[in-house]
C-alpha positions in Angstrom: 204.8 136.1 185.7 204.2 132.7 187.7 205.0 133.3 191.4 205.7 129.7 193.2 205.6 130.6 196.9 207.1 128.2 199.2 205.5 128.2 202.6 207.1 125.6 204.3 210.0 123.0 203.7 208.2 120.4 205.9 206.0 117.7 204.6 203.9 115.2 206.4 204.4 112.4 203.9 207.5 110.7 202.9 206.9 109.3 199.4 209.2 106.7 198.1 210.9 108.7 195.2 210.9 112.0 197.2 212.3 111.4 200.6 209.9 113.7 202.7 210.6 117.3 204.2 213.4 119.4 202.7 216.3 120.0 205.4 215.3 123.1 207.1 218.6 125.1 206.6 217.8 124.9 203.0 214.3 125.4 203.1 213.1 126.7 206.4 209.7 125.7 207.9 208.5 129.0 208.5 208.7 132.3 206.3 211.2 134.5 207.2 210.9 137.4 205.0 208.7 140.6 204.6 205.3 139.4 203.4 204.3 142.9 202.3 207.4 143.2 199.6 206.1 140.2 198.0 202.4 141.1 197.8 203.4 144.4 196.5 205.6 143.0 193.6 202.7 140.5 192.7 199.9 143.2 192.8 202.0 145.1 190.4 202.2 142.4 187.8 199.0 142.7 185.7 199.3 138.9 184.6 200.6 137.3 187.9 199.5 133.7 188.8 200.7 132.6 192.2 201.1 129.0 193.5 201.7 127.6 196.9 204.3 124.8 197.2 206.2 122.9 199.7 207.0 120.6 201.6 203.2 120.5 202.2 202.1 123.9 201.8 198.9 123.4 203.8 201.1 122.9 207.0 201.6 126.6 207.0 198.3 127.9 206.2 198.3 131.0 208.2 201.0 132.4 205.7 198.6 131.5 202.9 196.0 133.3 204.5 198.2 136.2 205.2 199.4 136.5 201.6 195.9 135.8 200.0 194.5 138.7 202.2 196.9 141.0 200.6 196.7 140.3 196.8 193.9 141.2 194.7 192.4 139.5 191.4 195.3 137.3 190.6 194.8 133.6 189.6 195.5 131.5 192.8 196.5 127.8 193.2 198.4 125.4 195.1 200.3 122.2 194.9 199.5 119.8 197.5 199.9 116.3 198.5 196.0 116.3 199.0 195.9 114.9 202.6 195.1 117.6 204.6 192.4 119.7 202.2 189.4 118.8 204.4 190.7 120.4 207.3 190.0 123.7 205.7 186.5 125.2 205.1 184.9 126.8 202.0 185.9 130.4 203.3 189.5 129.3 203.0 189.0 127.7 199.6 187.1 130.2 198.2 190.5 132.4 197.5 191.8 129.7 194.9 191.0 129.0 191.2 193.1 125.9 190.8 194.6 123.1 192.8 197.3 120.3 191.6 196.9 117.2 193.7 199.3 114.5 193.9 198.2 111.4 192.9 199.8 108.6 190.7 196.9 106.6 189.4 195.3 103.7 190.6 194.9 103.1 194.3 197.7 100.4 194.3 200.1 102.2 192.6 199.6 105.6 194.3 199.8 104.1 197.8 202.9 101.9 196.9 204.6 105.3 196.4 202.8 107.5 198.9 201.6 105.5 201.6 198.7 103.2 202.6 195.3 105.2 202.7 196.7 108.2 200.8 194.8 107.5 197.5 191.4 107.7 199.3 192.2 111.0 200.9 193.4 112.7 197.8 190.2 111.6 196.0 188.2 112.8 198.7 190.0 116.2 198.4 189.5 116.5 194.8 185.6 116.0 195.2 185.6 118.5 198.1 187.4 121.0 196.0 185.2 120.6 192.7 182.1 121.3 195.1 183.7 124.9 195.5 184.2 125.1 191.8 187.9 125.1 192.0 189.9 123.4 189.0 191.7 120.4 189.7 194.6 118.9 188.3 196.0 115.5 189.0 199.7 115.7 189.4 201.1 112.0 188.9 204.7 110.8 189.0 205.3 108.0 186.7 207.6 105.2 188.0 208.7 101.7 186.5 205.5 100.3 188.1 203.1 102.7 186.2 200.9 101.6 183.2 200.7 105.3 181.6 197.6 104.2 179.9 195.4 102.3 182.7 196.7 105.1 185.4 195.9 108.1 183.5 192.7 106.7 182.0 191.6 105.7 185.5 192.0 109.4 186.9 190.1 110.6 184.0 187.3 108.4 184.6 186.9 109.6 188.0 185.5 112.6 186.6 187.2 114.7 189.4 190.2 116.2 187.6 190.0 119.0 184.8 193.6 118.4 183.8 195.9 115.6 184.4 199.9 116.0 184.3 202.6 113.6 185.1 206.4 113.7 185.5 208.8 110.8 184.8 210.5 109.4 188.1 214.2 110.4 186.5 217.2 112.5 187.5 216.0 113.2 191.1 215.8 109.5 192.1 218.3 106.7 191.8 219.0 105.5 188.1 216.5 102.8 186.7 216.2 101.2 183.3 214.1 103.9 181.5 214.7 102.9 177.9 213.4 99.3 178.8 210.4 100.7 180.6 209.6 103.0 177.6 210.0 100.4 175.0 207.9 97.8 176.7 205.3 99.8 178.6 205.5 103.9 178.5 205.7 104.7 174.8 202.9 101.9 173.8 200.7 103.4 176.7 201.3 106.7 175.0 200.2 105.6 171.7 197.1 104.3 173.4 196.4 107.5 175.3 196.8 109.5 172.0 194.5 107.1 170.5 192.0 108.0 173.1 192.7 111.6 172.8 191.5 111.5 169.2 188.8 109.6 169.6 187.4 112.0 172.0 188.4 114.9 169.8 186.4 113.3 166.9 183.6 113.8 169.1 184.4 117.5 169.9 186.1 116.9 173.2 189.4 117.8 174.0 190.7 115.7 177.1 193.0 117.7 179.6 195.9 115.6 178.9 198.6 118.2 179.7 201.8 117.0 177.9 199.5 116.2 174.5 198.0 119.9 175.0 201.3 121.4 175.7 203.1 119.9 172.7 200.1 120.7 170.3 200.0 124.1 171.4 203.6 124.8 170.8 202.9 123.3 167.4 199.8 125.4 166.5 200.9 128.5 168.5 204.0 129.7 170.1 206.8 127.4 170.4 208.7 127.0 173.3 211.9 129.1 173.9 212.7 128.1 177.3 211.7 125.4 179.7 208.0 125.0 179.5 207.8 125.5 183.5 209.1 129.0 183.0 211.9 128.6 185.3 214.0 131.5 186.1 212.2 133.6 183.1 208.4 133.2 183.2 208.5 131.8 186.6 210.3 132.4 189.8 210.2 130.5 193.3 210.3 132.4 196.7 211.8 130.3 199.0 210.9 130.6 202.7 214.2 132.5 203.6 213.4 135.2 201.0 215.6 134.0 198.2 214.3 133.8 194.7 215.0 130.6 193.0 214.7 129.5 189.4 213.4 125.9 190.2 211.4 125.2 193.6 213.2 121.5 194.2 216.6 122.9 193.7 217.0 125.1 196.8 220.8 124.2 197.7 222.2 124.8 194.3 223.9 128.3 193.6 223.2 128.2 189.8 219.5 128.2 191.2 219.8 131.2 193.2 218.7 134.3 191.4 218.8 137.0 194.2 216.2 138.3 196.3 212.8 139.8 196.2 214.4 143.5 195.9 217.0 142.4 193.2 216.6 139.2 191.3 218.2 138.2 187.7 216.7 135.9 185.0 218.7 132.7 183.8 219.3 132.1 180.3 217.6 129.3 178.0 219.3 126.1 177.5 221.5 125.8 174.6 219.3 123.1 172.6 218.6 125.5 169.8 220.2 123.1 167.1 217.6 120.3 168.0 214.3 120.4 165.9 212.5 119.3 169.0 213.6 122.4 171.1 210.4 124.1 170.2 208.3 121.5 171.7 210.1 120.6 175.0 212.1 124.0 175.6 215.0 121.7 177.2 212.3 119.9 179.3 213.7 120.4 182.8 216.2 123.0 184.1 217.4 120.6 187.1 217.9 117.9 184.7 219.7 120.3 182.2 222.1 121.5 184.8 222.8 118.8 187.0 223.0 115.5 184.6 222.6 113.6 187.9 222.3 110.3 185.9 225.2 111.3 183.6 225.6 112.0 180.1 224.2 108.8 178.9 221.1 109.1 181.2 220.7 112.5 180.0 220.4 111.2 176.4 218.1 108.5 177.4 215.8 111.1 178.6 215.9 113.4 175.6 215.3 110.1 173.6 212.2 109.4 175.5 211.2 113.0 175.0 211.6 113.2 171.3 209.6 110.0 171.0 206.7 111.5 173.1 206.8 114.6 170.8 206.4 112.2 167.6 203.5 110.3 169.0 201.6 113.7 169.5 202.6 115.1 166.2 201.8 112.1 164.3 198.1 113.1 164.7 198.4 116.6 163.5 196.8 116.2 159.9 193.8 114.2 161.6 193.4 117.3 163.9 193.6 119.8 161.2 190.6 117.8 159.6 188.7 118.2 162.6 189.4 121.9 163.0 188.5 122.2 159.2 185.0 120.6 159.7 184.4 122.4 162.9 184.3 119.7 165.1 186.8 121.4 167.3 188.3 124.9 167.4 192.0 125.3 166.9 191.9 127.8 170.2 191.0 124.5 172.1 194.5 123.2 171.6 196.1 126.4 173.3 197.4 125.6 176.5 199.9 127.9 178.7 201.7 125.9 181.6 202.5 129.0 183.5 198.7 129.4 184.3 198.7 125.9 186.0 202.2 125.6 187.2 202.9 122.5 185.1 205.8 121.4 183.1 204.3 120.0 180.2 207.2 117.3 179.1 207.1 114.5 181.6 
């Protein structure tokens, strides 16, 4: 199980597409439940991964220290905006295996979304964490200003990130022309990026591009039967008020409330079984599926971009089979479990 542990609803940034902190009555700014109850549940789970979430989780570092001291031999990570990382020394970071850092690509794109000077802080933080042997994952938000090829390749070229993951700025933000962006920029950029992925694979190097790896893993190994992030089945969120949630960003919705640490339920999988792409996307996103914030037409547009994304990746399977057959790469190199990294796979 993946345990997403929210440490606070407060954030020190106010990104353009996010709005900053949660309302305190929805995600309290301090933890209001028995930490020993949570640590007991985690320690009983032989395959537990723990990732700290916010707000900005480092704003409640004392809680992180307390829980880390109580859990043993688990994979531990954090999703952070990267601005406070250097406030903590090696002793603090030694407990961590991986960190997801919010960064949207090139400096001008990132700082347009997140604020002037944020890019440089995040890049410094990535280098700092790498110096302690921590796996780093760039967590991008893709907006209409993104050039997916240029921004991903920029981050990849820094040599600071083991994997790169992105989410489209859809559903939780205001409506914009996704299909126009997809046709003119995003999908052509994905094709260029996939070509780069294949070029590297031909040399025996598998790029850590999470959406590509996630789709290929579903093809070569186990298909998705639920949202790839695991929301409400393979993953739960522990809110600061003690509620157990399926999805960390939807704390105000009753459908998202699974119970508490002593008694919580699992949610059902989306009713997408009739779609040939379901095995690769798993329904994409619980929040998107439940809320349809962009309406049915917007929901279908997002599905169309998802299908086109899957097609772009799977068009290369024959060439990958040849590389596997020649021993250039191993089939196992294409296995990816998003629950080990707290990623969503499908943008």
